[in-house]
LOPA-624779 format. One record per residue (C-alpha): residue in three letters; x, y, z. Coordinates in steps of 0.25 Angstrom, whole numbers. Layout:
N
<pt residuo="ALA" x="X" y="Y" z="Z"/>
...
// end
This chain:
314
<pt residuo="MET" x="-29" y="-208" z="54"/>
<pt residuo="LEU" x="-15" y="-208" z="46"/>
<pt residuo="GLU" x="-15" y="-209" z="31"/>
<pt residuo="LEU" x="-2" y="-207" z="22"/>
<pt residuo="ASP" x="-5" y="-203" z="8"/>
<pt residuo="GLU" x="6" y="-205" z="-2"/>
<pt residuo="LEU" x="17" y="-200" z="9"/>
<pt residuo="THR" x="30" y="-198" z="2"/>
<pt residuo="VAL" x="44" y="-193" z="9"/>
<pt residuo="ARG" x="55" y="-189" z="1"/>
<pt residuo="TYR" x="69" y="-184" z="8"/>
<pt residuo="ARG" x="76" y="-173" z="2"/>
<pt residuo="ILE" x="93" y="-176" z="1"/>
<pt residuo="ALA" x="104" y="-171" z="-6"/>
<pt residuo="GLY" x="103" y="-180" z="-17"/>
<pt residuo="GLY" x="87" y="-179" z="-20"/>
<pt residuo="GLU" x="75" y="-185" z="-12"/>
<pt residuo="VAL" x="73" y="-198" z="-5"/>
<pt residuo="PRO" x="58" y="-204" z="-6"/>
<pt residuo="ALA" x="57" y="-210" z="7"/>
<pt residuo="VAL" x="42" y="-212" z="6"/>
<pt residuo="ARG" x="35" y="-214" z="-6"/>
<pt residuo="GLY" x="19" y="-212" z="-7"/>
<pt residuo="VAL" x="15" y="-220" z="6"/>
<pt residuo="SER" x="1" y="-221" z="9"/>
<pt residuo="LEU" x="-5" y="-226" z="23"/>
<pt residuo="SER" x="-16" y="-226" z="33"/>
<pt residuo="VAL" x="-16" y="-228" z="47"/>
<pt residuo="PRO" x="-31" y="-228" z="52"/>
<pt residuo="ALA" x="-34" y="-224" z="66"/>
<pt residuo="GLY" x="-30" y="-236" z="76"/>
<pt residuo="GLU" x="-22" y="-243" z="66"/>
<pt residuo="ALA" x="-8" y="-246" z="66"/>
<pt residuo="LEU" x="-1" y="-246" z="53"/>
<pt residuo="GLY" x="14" y="-252" z="52"/>
<pt residuo="LEU" x="24" y="-247" z="42"/>
<pt residuo="ALA" x="36" y="-257" z="38"/>
<pt residuo="GLY" x="48" y="-256" z="30"/>
<pt residuo="GLU" x="62" y="-256" z="29"/>
<pt residuo="SER" x="72" y="-244" z="33"/>
<pt residuo="GLY" x="71" y="-233" z="23"/>
<pt residuo="SER" x="58" y="-238" z="18"/>
<pt residuo="GLY" x="51" y="-224" z="23"/>
<pt residuo="LYS" x="44" y="-229" z="36"/>
<pt residuo="SER" x="50" y="-218" z="45"/>
<pt residuo="SER" x="48" y="-208" z="33"/>
<pt residuo="VAL" x="33" y="-211" z="33"/>
<pt residuo="ALA" x="32" y="-211" z="49"/>
<pt residuo="LEU" x="39" y="-196" z="49"/>
<pt residuo="ALA" x="32" y="-190" z="38"/>
<pt residuo="LEU" x="18" y="-193" z="45"/>
<pt residuo="LEU" x="22" y="-181" z="57"/>
<pt residuo="ARG" x="30" y="-174" z="47"/>
<pt residuo="LEU" x="43" y="-177" z="55"/>
<pt residuo="LEU" x="52" y="-178" z="43"/>
<pt residuo="PRO" x="65" y="-170" z="41"/>
<pt residuo="ARG" x="64" y="-158" z="32"/>
<pt residuo="SER" x="71" y="-166" z="20"/>
<pt residuo="ALA" x="58" y="-175" z="18"/>
<pt residuo="ASP" x="47" y="-172" z="8"/>
<pt residuo="VAL" x="34" y="-177" z="11"/>
<pt residuo="GLY" x="23" y="-178" z="1"/>
<pt residuo="GLY" x="8" y="-186" z="2"/>
<pt residuo="ARG" x="0" y="-185" z="14"/>
<pt residuo="VAL" x="-1" y="-189" z="28"/>
<pt residuo="LEU" x="-14" y="-189" z="34"/>
<pt residuo="LEU" x="-16" y="-189" z="50"/>
<pt residuo="ASP" x="-31" y="-189" z="53"/>
<pt residuo="ASP" x="-33" y="-183" z="38"/>
<pt residuo="GLU" x="-25" y="-171" z="40"/>
<pt residuo="ASP" x="-11" y="-172" z="31"/>
<pt residuo="VAL" x="1" y="-171" z="40"/>
<pt residuo="LEU" x="10" y="-167" z="29"/>
<pt residuo="SER" x="2" y="-152" z="28"/>
<pt residuo="MET" x="0" y="-150" z="42"/>
<pt residuo="LYS" x="5" y="-136" z="47"/>
<pt residuo="TRP" x="16" y="-137" z="58"/>
<pt residuo="GLY" x="6" y="-133" z="69"/>
<pt residuo="ARG" x="-3" y="-144" z="64"/>
<pt residuo="LEU" x="8" y="-154" z="63"/>
<pt residuo="ARG" x="12" y="-152" z="78"/>
<pt residuo="ALA" x="-1" y="-154" z="83"/>
<pt residuo="VAL" x="-3" y="-167" z="76"/>
<pt residuo="ARG" x="11" y="-173" z="80"/>
<pt residuo="TRP" x="9" y="-181" z="92"/>
<pt residuo="SER" x="-5" y="-178" z="93"/>
<pt residuo="SER" x="-11" y="-184" z="81"/>
<pt residuo="ALA" x="1" y="-193" z="76"/>
<pt residuo="SER" x="14" y="-196" z="85"/>
<pt residuo="ILE" x="27" y="-204" z="81"/>
<pt residuo="VAL" x="36" y="-214" z="89"/>
<pt residuo="PHE" x="50" y="-212" z="82"/>
<pt residuo="GLN" x="58" y="-225" z="80"/>
<pt residuo="GLY" x="70" y="-221" z="91"/>
<pt residuo="ALA" x="63" y="-216" z="104"/>
<pt residuo="GLN" x="77" y="-212" z="108"/>
<pt residuo="HIS" x="77" y="-202" z="96"/>
<pt residuo="GLY" x="63" y="-198" z="98"/>
<pt residuo="LEU" x="65" y="-194" z="113"/>
<pt residuo="ASN" x="72" y="-182" z="119"/>
<pt residuo="PRO" x="84" y="-187" z="126"/>
<pt residuo="VAL" x="84" y="-175" z="136"/>
<pt residuo="ARG" x="70" y="-175" z="140"/>
<pt residuo="ARG" x="61" y="-184" z="149"/>
<pt residuo="ILE" x="52" y="-194" z="143"/>
<pt residuo="GLY" x="39" y="-187" z="150"/>
<pt residuo="ASP" x="42" y="-173" z="145"/>
<pt residuo="GLN" x="43" y="-180" z="131"/>
<pt residuo="ILE" x="31" y="-188" z="132"/>
<pt residuo="ALA" x="23" y="-176" z="136"/>
<pt residuo="GLU" x="29" y="-167" z="126"/>
<pt residuo="PRO" x="18" y="-170" z="115"/>
<pt residuo="LEU" x="7" y="-167" z="125"/>
<pt residuo="LEU" x="13" y="-153" z="130"/>
<pt residuo="VAL" x="15" y="-150" z="114"/>
<pt residuo="HIS" x="1" y="-154" z="111"/>
<pt residuo="LYS" x="-5" y="-148" z="123"/>
<pt residuo="LEU" x="-12" y="-159" z="127"/>
<pt residuo="ALA" x="-6" y="-160" z="141"/>
<pt residuo="SER" x="3" y="-152" z="151"/>
<pt residuo="GLY" x="9" y="-153" z="164"/>
<pt residuo="ALA" x="5" y="-164" z="174"/>
<pt residuo="ILE" x="-6" y="-170" z="163"/>
<pt residuo="ALA" x="4" y="-171" z="154"/>
<pt residuo="ASP" x="13" y="-178" z="163"/>
<pt residuo="GLN" x="1" y="-188" z="166"/>
<pt residuo="ARG" x="1" y="-190" z="151"/>
<pt residuo="VAL" x="15" y="-195" z="151"/>
<pt residuo="GLN" x="13" y="-204" z="162"/>
<pt residuo="GLU" x="1" y="-210" z="154"/>
<pt residuo="LEU" x="9" y="-211" z="142"/>
<pt residuo="LEU" x="21" y="-217" z="148"/>
<pt residuo="SER" x="11" y="-228" z="154"/>
<pt residuo="GLN" x="5" y="-230" z="141"/>
<pt residuo="VAL" x="19" y="-235" z="136"/>
<pt residuo="GLY" x="22" y="-242" z="148"/>
<pt residuo="LEU" x="33" y="-234" z="153"/>
<pt residuo="PRO" x="32" y="-229" z="169"/>
<pt residuo="ALA" x="29" y="-214" z="173"/>
<pt residuo="TRP" x="42" y="-212" z="177"/>
<pt residuo="ARG" x="48" y="-212" z="164"/>
<pt residuo="ALA" x="43" y="-199" z="160"/>
<pt residuo="ARG" x="55" y="-193" z="168"/>
<pt residuo="SER" x="65" y="-201" z="160"/>
<pt residuo="TYR" x="74" y="-197" z="149"/>
<pt residuo="PRO" x="74" y="-206" z="136"/>
<pt residuo="HIS" x="88" y="-212" z="139"/>
<pt residuo="GLU" x="83" y="-218" z="151"/>
<pt residuo="LEU" x="73" y="-227" z="144"/>
<pt residuo="SER" x="74" y="-239" z="135"/>
<pt residuo="GLY" x="72" y="-240" z="121"/>
<pt residuo="GLY" x="57" y="-245" z="123"/>
<pt residuo="GLN" x="55" y="-236" z="134"/>
<pt residuo="ARG" x="59" y="-224" z="125"/>
<pt residuo="GLN" x="49" y="-229" z="113"/>
<pt residuo="ARG" x="38" y="-230" z="123"/>
<pt residuo="VAL" x="40" y="-216" z="126"/>
<pt residuo="MET" x="40" y="-213" z="112"/>
<pt residuo="ILE" x="25" y="-219" z="112"/>
<pt residuo="ALA" x="21" y="-212" z="124"/>
<pt residuo="MET" x="25" y="-199" z="117"/>
<pt residuo="ALA" x="17" y="-204" z="105"/>
<pt residuo="LEU" x="5" y="-206" z="112"/>
<pt residuo="ALA" x="5" y="-193" z="121"/>
<pt residuo="CYS" x="-5" y="-185" z="112"/>
<pt residuo="GLU" x="-13" y="-198" z="109"/>
<pt residuo="PRO" x="-11" y="-196" z="95"/>
<pt residuo="GLN" x="-19" y="-204" z="84"/>
<pt residuo="LEU" x="-7" y="-210" z="77"/>
<pt residuo="ILE" x="7" y="-215" z="81"/>
<pt residuo="ILE" x="17" y="-217" z="72"/>
<pt residuo="ALA" x="29" y="-226" z="77"/>
<pt residuo="ASP" x="41" y="-226" z="69"/>
<pt residuo="GLU" x="47" y="-240" z="71"/>
<pt residuo="PRO" x="45" y="-239" z="87"/>
<pt residuo="THR" x="52" y="-252" z="90"/>
<pt residuo="THR" x="64" y="-252" z="82"/>
<pt residuo="ALA" x="76" y="-250" z="91"/>
<pt residuo="LEU" x="68" y="-258" z="103"/>
<pt residuo="ASP" x="71" y="-272" z="107"/>
<pt residuo="LEU" x="61" y="-282" z="104"/>
<pt residuo="MET" x="55" y="-284" z="119"/>
<pt residuo="VAL" x="54" y="-269" z="119"/>
<pt residuo="GLN" x="48" y="-268" z="106"/>
<pt residuo="ALA" x="37" y="-277" z="109"/>
<pt residuo="GLN" x="34" y="-269" z="120"/>
<pt residuo="VAL" x="32" y="-256" z="112"/>
<pt residuo="LEU" x="24" y="-263" z="101"/>
<pt residuo="THR" x="15" y="-269" z="112"/>
<pt residuo="LEU" x="13" y="-254" z="117"/>
<pt residuo="ILE" x="11" y="-249" z="103"/>
<pt residuo="ARG" x="0" y="-259" z="101"/>
<pt residuo="ARG" x="-7" y="-256" z="114"/>
<pt residuo="LEU" x="-7" y="-240" z="112"/>
<pt residuo="ILE" x="-13" y="-242" z="98"/>
<pt residuo="ALA" x="-23" y="-251" z="105"/>
<pt residuo="ASP" x="-26" y="-243" z="116"/>
<pt residuo="HIS" x="-26" y="-229" z="109"/>
<pt residuo="GLY" x="-31" y="-232" z="94"/>
<pt residuo="ILE" x="-19" y="-225" z="89"/>
<pt residuo="SER" x="-15" y="-226" z="75"/>
<pt residuo="LEU" x="0" y="-231" z="73"/>
<pt residuo="LEU" x="9" y="-231" z="61"/>
<pt residuo="MET" x="20" y="-240" z="66"/>
<pt residuo="ILE" x="35" y="-241" z="58"/>
<pt residuo="SER" x="43" y="-252" z="59"/>
<pt residuo="HIS" x="53" y="-261" z="50"/>
<pt residuo="ASP" x="46" y="-273" z="58"/>
<pt residuo="LEU" x="34" y="-278" z="53"/>
<pt residuo="SER" x="34" y="-288" z="65"/>
<pt residuo="VAL" x="32" y="-275" z="73"/>
<pt residuo="LEU" x="22" y="-268" z="63"/>
<pt residuo="ALA" x="13" y="-281" z="62"/>
<pt residuo="ASP" x="12" y="-283" z="78"/>
<pt residuo="VAL" x="8" y="-268" z="80"/>
<pt residuo="CYS" x="1" y="-264" z="66"/>
<pt residuo="ASP" x="-12" y="-266" z="60"/>
<pt residuo="ARG" x="-7" y="-263" z="47"/>
<pt residuo="LEU" x="8" y="-263" z="40"/>
<pt residuo="ALA" x="13" y="-255" z="28"/>
<pt residuo="VAL" x="27" y="-258" z="22"/>
<pt residuo="MET" x="36" y="-248" z="16"/>
<pt residuo="TYR" x="48" y="-250" z="6"/>
<pt residuo="ALA" x="55" y="-240" z="-1"/>
<pt residuo="GLY" x="46" y="-228" z="4"/>
<pt residuo="ARG" x="34" y="-235" z="-1"/>
<pt residuo="LEU" x="23" y="-244" z="5"/>
<pt residuo="VAL" x="23" y="-259" z="0"/>
<pt residuo="GLU" x="13" y="-265" z="8"/>
<pt residuo="VAL" x="2" y="-261" z="18"/>
<pt residuo="GLY" x="-7" y="-271" z="24"/>
<pt residuo="PRO" x="-13" y="-278" z="36"/>
<pt residuo="SER" x="-1" y="-282" z="47"/>
<pt residuo="SER" x="-5" y="-296" z="47"/>
<pt residuo="GLY" x="-4" y="-303" z="35"/>
<pt residuo="GLU" x="6" y="-306" z="24"/>
<pt residuo="PHE" x="13" y="-296" z="16"/>
<pt residuo="ARG" x="12" y="-295" z="2"/>
<pt residuo="HIS" x="24" y="-286" z="-2"/>
<pt residuo="PRO" x="38" y="-294" z="-4"/>
<pt residuo="TYR" x="44" y="-281" z="5"/>
<pt residuo="SER" x="34" y="-283" z="15"/>
<pt residuo="ARG" x="36" y="-298" z="16"/>
<pt residuo="ALA" x="52" y="-296" z="16"/>
<pt residuo="LEU" x="50" y="-286" z="27"/>
<pt residuo="ALA" x="42" y="-295" z="36"/>
<pt residuo="ALA" x="53" y="-307" z="33"/>
<pt residuo="ALA" x="65" y="-300" z="37"/>
<pt residuo="PHE" x="63" y="-301" z="52"/>
<pt residuo="PRO" x="68" y="-315" z="58"/>
<pt residuo="THR" x="60" y="-324" z="65"/>
<pt residuo="VAL" x="66" y="-326" z="80"/>
<pt residuo="GLY" x="70" y="-340" z="82"/>
<pt residuo="ASP" x="71" y="-344" z="67"/>
<pt residuo="PRO" x="85" y="-346" z="63"/>
<pt residuo="ALA" x="82" y="-347" z="49"/>
<pt residuo="SER" x="77" y="-332" z="51"/>
<pt residuo="ARG" x="89" y="-328" z="58"/>
<pt residuo="LEU" x="99" y="-334" z="49"/>
<pt residuo="ALA" x="94" y="-331" z="36"/>
<pt residuo="PRO" x="84" y="-317" z="38"/>
<pt residuo="ARG" x="76" y="-314" z="28"/>
<pt residuo="GLY" x="75" y="-300" z="21"/>
<pt residuo="LEU" x="77" y="-293" z="10"/>
<pt residuo="ALA" x="90" y="-291" z="2"/>
<pt residuo="GLY" x="95" y="-277" z="-1"/>
<pt residuo="ASP" x="91" y="-264" z="5"/>
<pt residuo="PRO" x="79" y="-254" z="3"/>
<pt residuo="PRO" x="81" y="-246" z="-10"/>
<pt residuo="ASP" x="86" y="-231" z="-9"/>
<pt residuo="PRO" x="75" y="-221" z="-9"/>
<pt residuo="GLN" x="82" y="-212" z="-19"/>
<pt residuo="GLN" x="83" y="-225" z="-29"/>
<pt residuo="LEU" x="72" y="-233" z="-28"/>
<pt residuo="PRO" x="69" y="-245" z="-38"/>
<pt residuo="GLY" x="59" y="-244" z="-49"/>
<pt residuo="GLY" x="46" y="-252" z="-48"/>
<pt residuo="CYS" x="45" y="-257" z="-34"/>
<pt residuo="ALA" x="55" y="-252" z="-25"/>
<pt residuo="PHE" x="56" y="-266" z="-18"/>
<pt residuo="HIS" x="59" y="-275" z="-31"/>
<pt residuo="PRO" x="74" y="-274" z="-30"/>
<pt residuo="ARG" x="72" y="-282" z="-16"/>
<pt residuo="CYS" x="59" y="-289" z="-19"/>
<pt residuo="PRO" x="62" y="-305" z="-18"/>
<pt residuo="VAL" x="49" y="-307" z="-28"/>
<pt residuo="ALA" x="51" y="-295" z="-37"/>
<pt residuo="LEU" x="46" y="-296" z="-51"/>
<pt residuo="GLU" x="51" y="-287" z="-63"/>
<pt residuo="THR" x="40" y="-277" z="-62"/>
<pt residuo="CYS" x="43" y="-273" z="-48"/>
<pt residuo="ALA" x="54" y="-266" z="-54"/>
<pt residuo="THR" x="45" y="-257" z="-62"/>
<pt residuo="SER" x="31" y="-258" z="-54"/>
<pt residuo="ASP" x="30" y="-248" z="-43"/>
<pt residuo="VAL" x="18" y="-256" z="-36"/>
<pt residuo="GLN" x="8" y="-250" z="-27"/>
<pt residuo="LEU" x="2" y="-254" z="-16"/>
<pt residuo="ARG" x="-9" y="-263" z="-20"/>
<pt residuo="ALA" x="-20" y="-272" z="-12"/>
<pt residuo="SER" x="-14" y="-286" z="-8"/>
<pt residuo="GLY" x="-26" y="-290" z="0"/>
<pt residuo="ALA" x="-31" y="-291" z="15"/>
<pt residuo="GLY" x="-29" y="-275" z="15"/>
<pt residuo="ARG" x="-15" y="-275" z="11"/>
<pt residuo="THR" x="-7" y="-268" z="-1"/>
<pt residuo="ALA" x="7" y="-271" z="-6"/>
<pt residuo="ALA" x="14" y="-264" z="-17"/>
<pt residuo="CYS" x="19" y="-276" z="-26"/>
<pt residuo="VAL" x="16" y="-282" z="-38"/>
<pt residuo="LEU" x="16" y="-296" z="-32"/>
<pt residuo="VAL" x="4" y="-291" z="-23"/>
<pt residuo="GLY" x="-8" y="-300" z="-27"/>
<pt residuo="GLU" x="-1" y="-310" z="-36"/>
// end
């Protein structure tokens, strides 16, 4: 369904270029859910926006993005417009920013249908009601404005818009980040159900590994613009960064976890001044001398898992 082949993203700034994504290769088969994780600044959202060419003009994108064997990066503008929403759609991180505040919810959900000439008039209105029902909202909400809805309801509206043209792929960029735990659980349950009911492929992006593991079949972990591990959502992580990311979340009710939270010292590296060798080695608790000079690529680490670490297999 979706294949990334050596995807690169570089942003042009006054002082030169910022390499945000450095040679990411991934595949999402039809009907599969893939989770993409990493700290802020690791390049996750740049990957998501590059898939449908939504990056600003200051971005230079390289490699290939194959959607049903068709390269999105080389599409003409007319073909790209036809692909957006109909073949692949996106749920943005902040629903408040993704919705027009002066237009009613029903009109915004119907817009992809009208643009792609899939429905109009009473048929479009009926389809809007069906979509609202699918995401657990009453039909009368079509007359509401975004500010009249809660954060969870707005996110459901974004999901309804993403489903409007029955795409084969949905890209969800941190869809639950701004929600409280109860609403987050409801939205995740909704996403799982929709994937199962419609056979949709999903690329879901989050910094929260527990959220991704709850929804996705496979997980990919990014650090400093590169993939450091890819594998099933179940099973042990092999890369030290993936393990540290998983351990950084506190355990509810555990005093030791609350008083002494686990995590990583320091910050991710400046993309313009990446360290030599493995970019993670300055923060790695088990780094070897060779890590400062060896730029290890993803290598097999058993059970359908790959990791970019010299310690894999030892």
